C-alpha positions in Angstrom: 0.0 0.0 0.0 1.5 3.3 -1.1 1.6 6.2 1.5 -1.4 8.6 1.4 -0.4 11.5 -0.8 -0.9 15.1 0.3 -4.1 16.4 -1.1 -3.3 19.5 -3.2 -6.1 22.1 -3.7 -6.6 21.0 -7.4 -7.5 17.4 -6.2 -11.1 18.3 -5.3 -14.3 16.2 -5.3 -15.3 17.3 -8.9 -12.0 16.2 -10.4 -12.2 12.9 -8.6 -15.7 12.3 -10.1 -14.2 13.2 -13.5 -11.3 10.9 -13.0 -13.7 8.0 -12.1 -15.7 8.7 -15.3 -12.6 8.7 -17.5 -11.2 5.5 -15.8 -14.4 3.6 -16.3 -14.6 4.6 -20.0 -11.0 3.7 -20.6 -11.4 0.3 -19.0 -14.7 -0.5 -20.7 -14.4 1.1 -24.1 -10.7 1.3 -24.9 -8.9 -1.4 -23.0 -10.6 -4.4 -24.7 -9.4 -3.1 -28.1 -5.8 -2.3 -27.3 -4.3 -5.7 -28.3 -5.9 -5.3 -31.7 -4.8 -1.7 -32.1 -1.3 -2.6 -31.1 -1.2 -5.3 -33.8 -2.5 -2.9 -36.5 -0.2 -0.1 -35.4 -2.7 2.7 -34.7 -5.9 3.6 -33.0 -8.6 4.5 -35.5 -9.4 8.2 -35.7 -13.1 7.7 -35.1 -12.3 6.2 -31.7 -11.7 9.7 -30.4 -15.1 11.0 -31.5 -17.0 9.3 -28.7 -14.2 10.4 -26.3 -14.7 14.0 -27.4 -18.5 13.8 -27.2 -18.1 12.9 -23.5 -16.0 15.9 -22.9 -12.8 14.0 -22.3 -10.6 15.2 -25.3 -10.2 18.9 -24.4 -12.2 19.6 -21.2 -9.9 22.7 -20.4 -11.1 24.6 -23.5 -13.5 27.5 -22.8 -17.1 26.6 -23.3 -17.5 28.7 -26.5 -14.9 26.5 -28.1 -16.5 23.2 -27.1 -14.8 22.6 -23.8 -16.0 22.7 -20.2 -13.9 25.7 -19.1 -12.1 23.7 -16.4 -8.5 23.9 -15.4 -5.6 22.2 -17.1 -5.6 19.7 -14.2 -8.5 17.9 -15.9 -6.5 17.3 -19.1 -3.7 15.9 -17.0 -6.1 13.6 -15.2 -7.2 12.3 -18.7 -3.5 11.6 -19.6 -3.0 9.9 -16.2 -5.9 7.5 -16.8 -5.0 6.8 -20.4 -1.5 5.9 -19.3 -2.8 3.6 -16.6 -4.9 1.9 -19.3 -1.8 1.5 -21.6 -3.5 3.7 -24.1 -1.1 5.6 -26.5 -0.1 9.2 -26.5 -2.4 10.3 -29.4 -4.5 12.7 -27.3 -1.5 14.3 -25.6 -0.3 15.5 -29.0 -3.8 16.5 -29.9 -4.1 18.7 -26.8 -0.7 20.4 -27.4 -1.8 21.3 -31.0 -5.1 22.7 -29.7 -3.3 24.9 -27.2 -1.1 26.5 -29.9 -4.4 27.6 -31.5 -6.0 28.6 -28.2 -3.1 30.6 -26.9 -1.8 32.2 -30.1 -4.5 31.9 -32.7 -6.9 34.6 -33.8 -10.5 34.6 -32.8 -11.5 33.4 -36.2 -9.0 30.5 -36.0 -10.2 29.5 -32.6 -13.8 29.4 -33.7 -12.9 27.5 -36.9 -10.8 24.7 -35.4 -11.2 24.4 -31.6 -14.8 23.0 -31.5 -13.8 20.4 -34.1 -10.8 19.4 -32.0 -12.8 19.3 -28.8 -15.5 17.0 -30.4 -13.0 14.7 -32.1 -14.1 15.6 -35.6 -10.5 16.6 -36.1 -7.5 14.6 -34.7 -4.4 16.7 -34.5 -0.7 16.2 -34.9 2.3 18.5 -34.6 5.0 18.4 -37.3 8.3 19.7 -35.9 11.0 17.1 -36.2 12.8 16.7 -39.5 15.5 14.1 -40.6 18.2 16.7 -40.1 16.9 18.4 -36.9 15.4 17.0 -33.8 15.6 19.2 -30.7 17.3 21.9 -32.8 14.2 23.6 -34.2 16.1 26.6 -35.3 17.6 24.4 -38.1 14.4 23.2 -39.6 14.1 23.3 -43.4 10.5 22.8 -44.3 9.6 26.0 -46.0 6.3 27.9 -46.7 6.5 30.7 -49.3 3.8 33.3 -49.6 2.0 33.5 -52.9 -0.9 35.9 -52.7 -3.5 34.6 -50.3 -1.8 31.3 -49.9 1.4 29.7 -48.6 3.1 27.0 -50.7 4.5 24.4 -48.4 7.5 22.1 -49.3 9.5 19.7 -47.1 9.3 16.6 -45.0 8.9 15.6 -41.4 9.7 12.5 -39.4 8.6 10.8 -36.1 5.2 12.5 -36.3 2.8 11.1 -33.7 -0.7 10.8 -35.3 0.9 11.4 -38.7 -1.0 8.5 -40.2 -4.4 9.4 -38.7 -4.4 13.1 -38.1 -6.7 15.4 -40.2 -5.2 18.6 -38.8 -1.5 19.2 -38.5 0.3 22.2 -36.9 3.4 22.5 -39.0 6.6 24.2 -37.9 8.0 25.7 -41.0 10.4 28.4 -42.3 8.8 31.5 -43.6 11.8 33.8 -43.3 15.5 34.0 -42.5 17.6 31.2 -40.9 17.4 30.8 -37.2 14.5 31.1 -34.7 13.1 34.4 -36.2 12.2 32.7 -39.4 10.0 30.0 -37.9 6.2 30.1 -38.1 3.4 27.7 -37.3 0.9 26.8 -40.1 -2.2 24.8 -39.7 -2.8 22.2 -42.4 -6.1 20.4 -42.9 -4.9 17.2 -44.6 -8.0 15.3 -45.8 -7.9 15.1 -49.6 -5.2 17.8 -49.7 -3.2 17.8 -53.0 0.5 17.5 -52.5 0.3 16.1 -48.9 1.5 12.5 -48.5 1.9 10.2 -45.5 5.0 8.1 -45.9 5.9 5.1 -43.9 4.3 4.2 -40.6 7.5 3.8 -38.7 8.0 0.6 -36.7 9.0 1.3 -33.1 10.3 -0.9 -30.3 7.3 0.2 -28.1 4.2 2.4 -28.2 2.8 0.1 -30.9 -0.8 1.5 -30.8 0.5 5.0 -31.4 1.1 5.6 -35.0 4.4 7.5 -35.9 4.9 8.4 -39.5 6.8 10.3 -42.1 4.9 13.1 -43.8 5.7 15.1 -46.9 4.6 18.4 -48.4 5.1 18.9 -52.1 3.7 22.2 -53.2 0.9 22.0 -50.7 -1.2 25.2 -50.9 -2.6 26.4 -47.6 -4.7 29.6 -47.0 -2.6 32.4 -45.6 -5.3 32.7 -42.9 -4.0 29.4 -41.5 -0.9 31.0 -40.1 -1.2 30.9 -36.3 -1.4 34.4 -35.0 -1.3 35.9 -38.6 2.3 37.3 -38.0 5.2 35.5 -39.6 8.3 34.6 -37.5 6.5 34.0 -34.2 6.5 30.2 -34.3 9.6 29.6 -32.2 8.4 31.8 -29.4 5.0 30.1 -29.7 6.6 26.7 -29.4 8.7 27.7 -26.4 5.6 29.3 -24.7 3.9 25.9 -24.3 6.9 24.0 -22.9 6.0 23.8 -19.1 2.6 22.4 -19.8 3.9 20.0 -22.5 6.5 18.6 -20.1 3.8 17.8 -17.6 2.0 15.8 -20.3 4.9 13.4 -20.1 5.5 13.5 -16.4 2.0 12.5 -15.5 2.1 9.3 -17.5 5.5 8.5 -15.9 3.9 8.6 -12.5 1.0 6.5 -13.7 3.2 3.8 -15.3 5.4 3.5 -12.2 2.4 2.9 -10.1 0.9 0.4 -12.5 4.2 -1.5 -12.8 4.4 -1.6 -9.0 0.8 -3.0 -8.7 1.4 -5.6 -11.3 4.6 -6.7 -9.8 3.3 -7.0 -6.2 0.4 -9.1 -7.5 2.7 -11.3 -9.5 5.3 -11.9 -6.9 2.7 -12.7 -4.2 1.3 -15.6 -6.3 4.5 -16.9 -8.1 6.1 -19.6 -6.0 9.8 -20.6 -6.0 11.8 -22.8 -3.7 8.8 -23.4 -1.5 7.8 -19.8 -1.0 6.4 -16.9 -3.0 8.8 -14.6 -4.8 7.5 -11.8 -2.6 8.7 -13.7 0.5 12.4 -13.2 -0.5 13.9 -10.3 1.2 15.5 -9.0 -2.0 12.1 -8.8 -3.7 10.6 -6.9 -0.8 13.5 -4.5 -0.7 13.3 -3.9 -4.5 9.6 -3.3 -4.3 10.1 -0.9 -1.3 12.5 1.1 -3.5 10.0 1.2 -6.4 7.2 2.2 -4.0 9.3 5.1 -2.7 10.1 6.2 -6.2 6.3 6.0 -7.1 5.5 8.2 -4.1 8.2 10.8 -4.7 7.4 11.1 -8.4 3.7 11.4 -7.8 4.2 14.0 -5.1 6.5 16.1 -7.4 4.1 15.8 -10.3 1.1 16.8 -8.2 3.0 19.8 -6.9 3.8 20.8 -10.4 0.2 20.5 -11.4 -0.8 22.7 -8.6 1.8 25.3 -9.7 0.5 25.0 -13.3 -3.1 25.7 -12.1 -1.9 28.6 -10.0 0.2 30.0 -12.8 3.5 29.7 -11.0 5.1 26.8 -12.7 8.5 28.0 -14.0 10.3 26.5 -16.9 13.2 25.1 -14.9 10.9 23.1 -12.6 9.1 21.7 -15.7 12.4 20.7 -17.2 13.4 19.0 -13.9 10.2 17.2 -13.7 10.4 15.9 -17.3 13.9 14.4 -17.1 13.7 13.1 -13.6 10.3 11.5 -13.7 10.9 9.8 -17.0 14.3 8.5 -15.8 12.7 7.2 -12.7 10.0 5.5 -14.8 12.7 3.7 -16.8 14.5 2.5 -13.6 11.3 1.5 -11.8 9.8 -0.5 -14.7 13.2 -2.3 -15.3 13.3 -3.3 -11.6 9.8 -4.6 -11.8 10.4 -6.6 -15.0 13.3 -8.3 -13.4 11.1 -9.7 -10.7 8.9 -11.4 -13.4 11.8 -13.5 -14.6 11.5 -14.9 -18.1 7.8 -14.0 -18.2 8.8 -10.3 -18.0 10.4 -10.6 -21.4 7.1 -12.0 -23.0 5.2 -9.3 -24.9 1.9 -10.8 -23.7 2.7 -9.6 -20.2 1.8 -5.9 -19.5 5.1 -5.4 -17.7 7.0 -6.1 -21.0 5.0 -3.5 -22.8 5.5 -0.9 -20.1 9.2 -1.5 -20.3 9.3 -1.0 -24.1 7.0 1.9 -24.0 8.9 3.7 -21.3 12.1 4.1 -23.3 10.9 6.8 -25.6 9.9 9.0 -22.6 13.5 10.0 -22.1 13.7 11.0 -25.8 10.6 12.8 -27.1 9.4 16.1 -25.7 13.1 17.0 -25.3 15.7 14.5 -24.4 17.1 14.1 -20.9 20.3 15.7 -22.1 18.5 18.7 -23.5 16.5 19.1 -20.3 19.7 19.1 -18.2 21.3 21.7 -20.5 18.3 23.9 -20.1 18.3 23.6 -16.4 22.0 24.4 -16.2 21.3 27.7 -17.9 19.2 28.8 -15.0 21.8 28.1 -12.4 
């Protein structure tokens, strides 16, 4: 039994009711399909329509845009419960894309796109990474040139979550000079769009239900009114402005997965017998599980504190960077320790612990690698 966590102000009765609703839906409507979705390599886009209709996709949006007008803590609870149900990161990317529009878009852009994102009519992706630039967004080469009332978009992106299923993509592209001042964000609606092509669905070592794809733009024409904020060269600042919240979208699943791995391992070691006793009865097992339980408690406490600071408007960049690298590193260590206690069964893909192990590895890479986070933190010292 984990220690009782300190109740932060954001963890009120309303959010607990909301959490219970999301958990029941994930267990009943999504969980039974996950094996099939992992085998096919993606969750069908239409799956998220019902999720959106229940108000689970973007509850934090203002009511005039299809949300419930609640705090960002509600979205983080959704991500918590999806991670607990081993559901992929599709909606985390979706909400990040929506927030670029919410925070930096014009009134017309918000009215045009946000209700469709909240309902699940659109599934969103973010296209930043290119074959020649990962974390170094200042070096991106995908270019949009202005021709009258349109932009003509050329280039390619890689490692795009939802790239195969998305119908709306926020594209980081170059509209001006080299460096950060020439970067803009352009919204591209992809259904039946000439010149837009989805390349390979990339095979990954984990996160098999989350589609990751290459995408290409060959003379794609996009209305100039799709430029987020209407002013060129603001894209890099817009990307940086969302970072604290985006980091928490990775930290919350880290906490959930550590707790899930711990629960699974405790249950397994208490029923698995070896040398006349259960695996749990060995002192080494109990010590290892005690260490993982401590990690689970500390990670969750740190994450909950960051959520409170996010809700209060006091979460600073450095704290978000610290949370991202440390929580995801702890996730990797904890799941590895738990898998070891399963013995050979821990290496079998049919066991959830094996999937948690494979899925955890990317947490230290996407959303800013551990090394990038440490570099950013060091700049604030």
